[in-house]
N, C-alpha and C positions, 0 to 999 in steps of 0.2 A: 294237137301239136304237142310234142313232149317238151317239158320244162327243162331248160339247160341247168346243169348243176354248176354253181359258182366254183371257180378254180380254188384249189386248196390254199394258194398264196393269199387270195383276198379273204378267205375265211380266217386264216391264221392272223391276218392283220386286224380283222374285226374283233377277234377274240382278245388279242393283245391290247387293242384300244379300249375295250370294255373293262378289262382287268386294270389297266392303267387308270381309267376313270374312277374305279372303286378305290384305288390307292390314293388318288388325288382328293377324293371326297372324304377320306378317312374311314371308309367302310372296312378297308384292310389297312391295318397299322403296321409300323415297323416291327419286325419279329414274328408277325402272324404267319402261320403256315398256310399255303394255298392248298386247295383240294388236289388230290392225286391226279395224274394224267388220265387215268381211267374215269374218275369222277367228272373231270372237266370235259372229256370226250362225250360222256353221257349227257352232261348239262348242255353242251353246245351242238349235240347231234353231229359229231364229226369223228374222224379217226384220231388215234393217239398220236400219229405222226404229225397231223395238223396242229394238235395241241402243243406238241414238242416244239414246233416251229414258232408258235406264238410265245412260248416261254423263252425261247432264244431271243426273240425281239425285245422282251421285257428285260432280260439279262443284259442285252447290249446297251440298253438305256440306263443300266444300273438301278433298275427299279426292284429287281429281285436278285437273290443269291440262291445257289443250289448247294445241297449237301448230300453226300452218299451215305449208305448204311441203313441200318434198321430204323434209326430215328431221323433219317434224311428226308429230302424232298425240296420243294421250292418255298422260300421264305421271303417276305417283304423286306427289302434292304433298308438300312438306316439311310435316309435320303440326304444327299448333299443339296446345296442350294441350286446348283446347275441342273441336277437331275430332277429336282422338284419343278424347276422352271420348265424344262422340256415336257414333263408330265402335264403341267398346267396348260401349256399350249396345245398339246395333243388332245386333252379333254375338251378344250374350247372348240377345236376343229371338229371333233366328233359330234359335239352338240349341234354345231351349225350344219354339218353334213347330213344329220338326221332330220333337218328341217324342223327342229324343235322350237326354234325362235324365228319370228318373222323379221324381215329386213329392217323395218322402222324401229322395232324394239331393240335389235342389235345395235343400230346406229345411235339411238338415244343412250344406251348403256355405255357404248364405247367412248362417245364424246363426253359424257358426264364424268367418267373415270379420268379421262385425260385432263379435263378442266380442274379436277381435284388436285392435280399435280402442279398447276401453274404457279401458285404462290411460292412453293418450295423451289421450283425451277428458276423463277425470277430472283429469289433471294440467294440461292446457293450455286448457281452455275459458274463455271470457270471458262477460261479461254479454250480448253480442249472441247468443252460442250458446244461452244459457239462454232468451233472449227468443224465438228461433226455435223452440225446442222447445215453449214455452208457447203461442206463436201457433198452431202446428200442432195442439196439443191443443184449444185453443179452437175451431178450425175443426171438429175431429172431434166436439166436444161440441155444436155447433150442429145444427139440424135441416137438414142439408145432403143433397143427392142422393147416391146411391151413388157416382157418378163423382167428385164433390167430396170425398167421404169417402176414396176411394182416393188421390186426389191429395194430400190432407192427410196421409194415412198414409205415403206415400212421402216427403213433405217432413219428417216427424218423423224417420224413420230417416236421411235424408240429413243432417239437422241434427246428429244424434248422431254420425255418422261424421265430418262436417266439423269437429266440435268438437275433434278431435285436431289440427287444423291441419297435417296431413301430406298433401300433394297426391298422393303415391304411393298411400297407403291410400284416399284419396277416389276416385282413379281406379279402383282395384281393386274397390271397393264399389259404384261407380256401376252396373255391370252387374248385380250381385247385387240391389241395392235397386230400381233402376228397371225391371228386367226381371222379376225373380222375385217381388217383393212384389205388384205388380198381379196376376200370375198366381195367386199363392196366395189373394189376396182373391177373385178370380173363381171359383176352384174351390171355396173354402170358404164362398162367399157365403150359401148357404141355411142354414148352421148358425152363422154368425158372430154374436156378440153384441157390439154396439158398446160397451155399458157396461163389459163385461169388458176389452175392449181399451183403452179410455180409462183405466180404473183402473190397468192395468199400465203404461201410458205415463206416468201421473202419478207412479207409483213410480220409474220410470227417471229422470224429470226431477228428482225430489226427491233421489234418491241421487247423481245427477251433481252437483247443487248442493252436497250434503254431502261430495262427493269420496269416496264410498264405492264403489270399483270392484267389490268383492265383491257388493254388492247389485245393481248394474247387471247384472252377469253372471248373477246368480241369476234376475232377472226375464226376461232374454233366454232363459234355459233354460226358464222357464215358457211364454214365448211360443212357442218352438219346439215344445215338447210339445203346446201347445194347437193349433197349426196342423196338426200331424201327426194329432192325435186328431180334429179336425174333418174332415180329408181322409178318414180311415178310416171315420168315421161316414157320410159321404156315399157312399163306395164300398159300404158294407154296405147302405145304403138302396137304392142302384141295383141291387144284386145281388138284392134281394128282389122287385123288380118283374117 
């Protein structure tokens, strides 16, 4: 049976993700020149047109800039915070999509990072942060689609992290929350109970408002245990089939 050739679009996306990961990891630094289209085509065993599409994706994310002429080519751009954030999230998604990290390891890392933000969030949050948390909870409590529920779920955790008003922590957590949280929801979807999640989130919002860091961490511990238990339940069910 002949092997199907992956579509050029998926190949170009894979190439752009891998190059973005190299930029995020510091393997390619601001100002570095990327290999030529011909060299990249040889490296990734694809056409120059596919490479060109991948480079366009990177340029659209402001990760590279291009220059014409004898000394031209594609160069790593001087990253803005927003562009670096997008690259970090893309790298985290790529890591998870390659199954390089198992579910429990991802869950442990994701909640450990979030707990690290609690003291700052408790000390430095303002009314806008509390409003963002409550708005996310209200969206979660509405009869929304699964996709909208996941988006509001991510928004809740981003609001909790951002309440610390520390851009370095927000950057570090962006990959954990925006890449790992949707993955956790997708994997545990069949066993997820919305009311339980909403109840726990309301406890977090209340504890943050009361400036009770211990209670926020305690609820995050409960959430981590719940996610891992749901994953294990799903794995056991699939093993019985």
